[in-house]
N, C-alpha and C positions, 0 to 999 in steps of 0.2 A: 391446514390452509395457510399459505404464506402470509406473514404479517407485513403491513406497509413499512417502507423504509423509515418513516418518521417515528414509528414505534420501536425501532431497534437502535436508535441513536440517543445516547445520554452523555452529553458533554460533562455533566457533573461527575460522572463516574470515570470516564476516560476519553481522551481525544484520539486514541489509536484504534484503527479498524483494518481488518484484513478482508480484501475483496478478491473474488475469483470470477472470471468470465470464461465461459466455455462455448466452443463452436457447436453448431447443429449440423444435421444432414451429412455427417462424416466430412465436413469441410476441413480444409487445412488452413491453419493460421500461419504456420511456418513448417520447416522441415522438407523432406523429400518423399514423395509418394512412391513407395516401392513397386506398386503395380504398374504405374505409367512412367516412372523415372522423372516425373516433372518436379522441379525444385521451387519451393516457396520461401526459401531462406531470406530473400530480399525483404520480405514482409516484417522481419524482426526489426529492421531499421525504421520501418513505418511506425511501429509501436513505440520503440524507444524514443524516437524523435518527438512523437506526439506527447509522450509522458513528460519529457523535459520541458516542452513548450507549455503544457498545462501547469506545471509546477511554478512557472514564472508568472502565470496569470491568476491562478486561484490562491486563496488563503488556505491552502492545503499542501502539506509537505509530503514528499515521498521518502519513506524510511527504507523500503526494500521492494524489489520487483524481480520477476523472472518471466521471460517470454518463452513459452513452450510450443510444441507442435500444434496442439488443438485447444490450448487454454492459456490464460494469463493471470498471474498472481501479482497483487500490489498491496503493500502495507502502507497505509496513509495516516497522517496526523492532521486533525482539523485545528487550524490556527485561528481560533475565534478572536483572540486578542488583536492580531494584526488586522483582521477584517474590521474590527470596531475602531481601530486607530486611523484607518485610511480616511482621508478627506473625501468630500463628495466628488471632487474632480479626479482623485486617484481611483475611486471606485469605478467611475465611468471609463477612465483610461484602461483599467484592467479588463473591464467588460468588452471594450472595443478591440482588445487583442484577439477576441474570440468571435464576436458578433458585431454587426453594423450598428446595433442600437436603433434609436429613433432619430428622426430629423431634429428633434428638440435636444436630445443628448449629444448629437453631433455638433450642434451649434454651441452648446454649453462647453464641450471639450475644446473648442476652438477659441473660447473666451469671448464669444459674441454675446450681445445683450439678450437677456431673457425677460420677457414681459411678465408683469406681476400676475396676470391671469394664468400664466403658464407654470408658475412656481409649484403649485400643488401637484400637477402632473409630473413635473421634473422630480420632485421629492419622492413621489411614489415609485418612479422608475429606479431611482438611486437606491431606495430601501430594498426594492426587489432584487436588484443586481447584487447588493451587499450580501443579502441572504443567500443567493444562489452561489456566490463565489466562495462560500465556506460550506457548501452542501455536497456530500459525497455522491449523491445520485446525479447531480449536474456534472460533477467531475467525470464520472464514469460514462455519462451520456456523451460528453464532449470527447472522450477517448474512443469509445466503441463505435459511434455512428460513422465517423469519417473512415475508420478502418473497414467497416462493413461495406460502405459504398465503394471504396477502392477495390476490395477483394471481389465483390460481386461483378464489378465492371471488368476486372481482369479475368474472372471465371465465366464471363458472359452468361450470367444468370441473375435471377431476381429472388426476392424473399428474404427470410431471416438468415443472417450469418451467425449471430450469437443467440444463445438461449434467451428467452424473454426476460429473465431476471438474473442479475449478477448476484452472487452469494456475498453476504456481508457478515463479518464476525467482529464483535467488540472484544478488544484485548484489554483486560481489566487491571493488570498489574505488570510490574517490570519483567518477571519471568515469562509471562504470557507473551509480551512484546518481543523479547529477545529470542524465545523459542520459535515463535512464528516467523520472525525474520530469518533465522537460521534455516528453518524448514523451507521457506520460499527460496532463499538463495542457494540452497543445496539441491534444488530440483534437478538441474542438469546432471549432477553427479549421480543422484539416485536413478535417473533415466539413462545413465551410461552415455550421456552426450558429452561429458567432460570428465577428466581425471582429477583435476585440481581446481581450486577456486579461481586462480589467475587465468585459467583457460575456459572458464564458464562464460562464454560470450553472451551479451545482451542480458546481463543481470546487474543489479546494483552492486553485488559483491565484487565483480571485476572492476567496477569503477572505484570502489573503496580501496582495493588492493593496489591498483595502479597509482592512485593518488598518494597512498601511504608510503610508497617507495621514495617519494620526494618530501615526506613529512607533512603532507597536506591532506585535506579532505575534499571530496567532490562538492563543488559549489551548488549543484542542483539537487543534492540529497540532504535530508535532515542529518545534521552532524552529531557525532558522539561528543559529549562535552565533559564526561567524567568529572575529575576534580576541578575543572575549569568552569563549573556551573555558574559561579558568581559573576564571571566575565562574559557569559553568553545569554542572549535573550531567550533562546529556546534550543532544544536538542534532546538527545537521548542520554539520560543520566547514567552513563556507563562508560568505561574506558574502551576506546577503539582497539587498543592493543590487546586487551583481554578478550574482546569480542572476536577479533580475527583469529586469535589463538584457539578459542573454543570452536569456531566454525571450521578451521583447518583440521583440527583433530577429529571433530565429528565427521567431517567429510571422508577422512581416511578410514575411519571405522565403518562407515556405510559402504564405501567402495570395496574395502577388503573383507567386509563381513566379520569384523573382530569385535564382538559385543563386549562392552564394558572396558575396552582398552584405553581408558582416559589416563593421561599422564598425571603425575603428582602435582605439577604446576596448574594444569587445567582443573584438577579436582579441588584445589584451593579456591579457585574462582567460583566453582559451583557451590562450594561450602558457604561462601559469602552470600550467594543467592538462595541458600537454604534449599537446595535441590540435590538429590543423589545423582551420581554419574549414570546409573542404570535408567533412572527416570528421564534424565536429560536426553540420552541417546534415543530412548523410546519415543518421546514426544516429538523430537526433531525429525525422526524417521517416519512416524505415523500420524503426524499432526492432523492431516486431512481426514483420516479415518477415525481418530479418537474424538475430535471436537467438531460438532455440527452446529454449535450455537456459541454464545458468549464464552470466553475463556478467562479463567482466573481462579483464585482460591475461593473456598466456600464462602468466606466472609464477603469478599468483593462481589461474588455472584449474587449473594443474597441482597446486598445493597442495590446492585444494578436492577434486579427484578422488582424490588420495592419501588424504586424511582419510576419504572416503566409500568408499574401496576400489573406485573405478571404474577399470576396466582401460583404457578408451578415453576420450579427451578430445573428446567430441562438439562439433562446431561451433567447434573451435579456430581454424579459418581466419578467423573473424570477429574474432578478437582484434586484428588489425592496424588495425581501424577506431577503436580506443580509444587511439591514440597519434598523434603527429605523423607526417605522410608523409615 
């Protein structure tokens, strides 16, 4: 039986989570229906634009995403620190980017006088908004519901567009985060929709490659901070250059089916991560099949299960893939 979302999130263990949303009734999210010739490619822009919009409203960062024909991958980081630092007015302003709020919060946002008898209600609304703005379930709701409404209207039908529950995986350590990001961003190459990272449209990887050409990083994505950690408030503690090299080589191996053909330079990067080349290629190619629950080393998985009071460590046998053979 599926567990409630609240019992799958443990900020103490990790702020990183991988989510997957899939369409039902053979619906098309994007792509071209070979039977009818009808194109749904324009919907990729719907999803990407909405993701970027939500990243600016929520205290949740986007680390990676890929928009596929009938499903959507997103790797998210919950930024609880930012949510807690926001002033009451900032919380309301962020919420009003997505929802109208109440008449009271609208007056508060405009700087109008709030009566003493209304303060309790206002504080309750602000606390609720602050909590929701760092909640993955609310993020996915705000992403999926508008897409479903637009798609159903375009398809002239009603009912569910997405499966009832999106899949959520906790990513418990650095290797799990990087491997999952690579898996997500290489989806178009595995599906033979693209040959190289720079041609993988509607993925976070293309945004990173494009920005890297000018020595920058995409402003709407969680940055790689590498050795610059002390100068950055948040980010992925890994070198962007090393990550792009790993993903590029992994993509070539997947595309050309050259198992284990990792260069000496990339092998050194993997050695620092304490994972073998074979294991890296295996998990970035088969991540979705190997891991159906939280992902991390046995030690991290044990800690995560203890915090959430899970009696059994499901899928612990897959932990061995996250370290050197």
